[in-house]
C-alpha positions, 0 to 999 in steps of 0.5 A: 739851285736855291730849291734844291739846296733848301730841300736837302736842308729840310731833309737833313733837319727832318731826319735829325728830328726823327732819329735822335733824342728830343733833347738833342734836337732842343739843343740843336735848335736852340744854338741854331735857331734859324734852323727851326724856320728852314724846317718849318718853311719845308714843312709847310710846302710839304703839308700844302700838298695834302687835301687836309692839314690835320692842325685844322681838324684839331682847331674844328674840334677844340672850338667846340670845347668850352674856353675855359678848357686848358689845351697844351699843344705839344710841337706847336711850330708857329702856334696856329691853334693859339692864334685861332683859338684866341678866347681859349686857353692854349699853351703852346710848346715847341724847340723854338720860341717863334712868336710870343705865344710859344714856349721853348723846351724839350716837350719831355720836360714841360714847365707845368704842374701835373694834373694841370691840363684838359687837352694835350695835342700832338699834331704831327710832332711825335717825332723824337726817338724817345717819343714815349718820354713825350707821352709820359709827360702829357700823362704828367699834366693832363687831369685824370680823365682829360684828352690826348689827341694825337695826329700823325702821318698814318704810314709812320704806324707799323702796327696801329692796333699795337700803337694803341696797346702801348698807350693803354700800358702808358696810362691812356685808354683808347677812345676813337680812331679816324683813318679816313684821311689818306695822309694822317690818322687821328687816334684819341685817348683819355688819361686812365686813373692813376695806378702805379702797379705797387704800393706806396712805401709810405702810406700803405697799411701793408707796410706798417711795423716795417723797420726802415731798412725793410722799407728801403728794401721794398721801394728799391724792389718796386722802382726796379719793377718799374725800370724793367717795365720801362724798358720793355716799353721803350723796346715795344715803342721803337718799332711802332712809329717808323721815322717819316723820312723824305726821299731825294727827288 
């Protein structure tokens, strides 16, 4: 009976994480941090049945990088990467600070400056309905030309190539793919040079000579274009990553 209740609670928590925005999950787990441990106990049980744990694959790669590398582990759980790579600079973020290596936050709003990080890792953590916001935040904190590494359950992808195209729209160049594992896929990207798709209303030579009213109108037009593009990306993203929901046994 106890195992049945634990399994039911895990499935409910898992569904909450995949079917609600990240800020709502953050609020839920901050109000009831014990649920975070219940979830991760169930998650560990699931991953133990896999031939390979993707976080171990990530660690093997990250160990090869210089110890000066700044790594952001987004959705770190118990911060295994930080606990293993003790000589590296690993910044660990999740909904609850399970130990002193973890910063509790909504990973769409990291407490980091822009262009600060050398590698961002998402290891089975693109879970909220607004996962695109997590990727945008990764783009903000990454240095230009730096790496974004994703490990995700392979069955979540409706179209891997379309997801790669989405990442390109979000400012990431595709580098490599490893789908040799039957449970998860590894995707590697780098942050492309910044391009906003418009002109800077303060600095551009094009705008010299315009009065304040004209500049405001142009700024409004540019922001409107960005908003429309953001909505288009959100629509695409919705169907590219399916929630990973577990059936009742």
